[in-house]
C-alpha positions as CSV (number, residue, x, y, z in Angstrom):
1,M,4.3,-7.7,-2.8
2,A,1.9,-8.7,0.1
3,R,2.0,-12.3,-1.1
4,G,5.8,-12.3,-0.6
5,L,5.2,-10.9,3.3
6,V,2.4,-13.5,3.9
7,E,5.1,-16.3,2.4
8,K,7.8,-15.0,5.1
9,G,5.3,-15.1,7.7
10,V,3.8,-12.4,7.9
11,D,0.3,-12.5,9.3
12,C,-2.3,-11.4,6.4
13,K,-4.4,-9.9,8.5
14,R,-1.7,-7.4,9.3
15,L,-1.6,-5.9,5.9
16,V,-3.8,-3.6,4.0
17,P,-2.3,-3.6,0.1
18,V,-3.4,-0.1,-1.0
19,G,-3.1,1.5,-4.7
20,F,-3.0,5.3,-5.4
21,A,-2.5,5.2,-9.1
22,N,-2.8,8.8,-10.2
23,T,-4.1,9.7,-7.3
24,K,-1.1,10.9,-5.5
25,P,2.0,10.9,-7.7
26,V,5.5,12.5,-6.1
27,A,6.7,13.6,-9.6
28,E,5.1,14.5,-13.4
29,N,3.7,11.5,-15.6
30,A,5.2,13.4,-18.8
31,T,8.5,12.0,-19.0
32,P,9.7,8.7,-18.4
33,E,11.9,9.3,-14.9
34,G,8.6,11.2,-13.4
35,K,7.0,7.7,-14.5
36,A,9.5,5.7,-13.0
37,K,9.5,7.6,-9.6
38,N,5.6,7.2,-9.2
39,C,5.9,3.5,-10.1
40,R,6.7,3.1,-6.4
41,M,5.8,0.7,-3.3
42,A,5.7,2.1,0.4
43,F,5.1,0.2,3.4
44,V,3.4,2.5,6.3
45,N,2.6,2.0,9.8
46,A,-1.2,2.6,9.6
47,A,-2.7,1.5,12.9
48,L,-0.9,0.7,16.6
49,R,-2.8,-1.8,18.8
50,D,-5.8,-1.7,16.5
51,R,-6.1,1.9,16.6
52,P,-5.6,4.2,13.2
53,I,-2.4,6.7,13.5
54,G,-3.0,10.2,13.1
55,G,-6.4,9.9,12.7
56,L,-6.5,9.0,9.2
57,P,-8.2,6.2,7.3
58,V,-6.0,2.9,7.6
59,D,-6.2,2.5,3.7
60,G,-5.3,6.2,3.4
61,D,-7.9,7.2,1.0
62,G,-6.6,4.6,-1.4
63,K,-8.3,2.0,-3.7
64,L,-7.4,-1.9,-1.9
65,A,-5.1,-4.1,-4.4
66,G,-6.3,-6.7,-3.4
67,D,-6.4,-9.4,-0.4
68,P,-3.5,-10.6,1.0
69,C,-5.3,-13.6,2.8
70,A,-6.9,-15.0,-0.6
71,K,-5.0,-18.0,-1.6
72,K,-3.7,-18.2,-5.1
């Protein structure tokens, strides 16, 4: 998804793709419905004018999910 945004003109340096895997589920993974709810993507403003918002780490304490500036 980050590459798609870059292809549309978003500066790759402004994106930090992060994965949370099973660390921040919104539903139980025991059912197909729960798994579907946990398979999600969100866009969050993590910094404004190069300063983190809300005192949280910009990556939300997740695992980096690739480099949006890397060429295919």
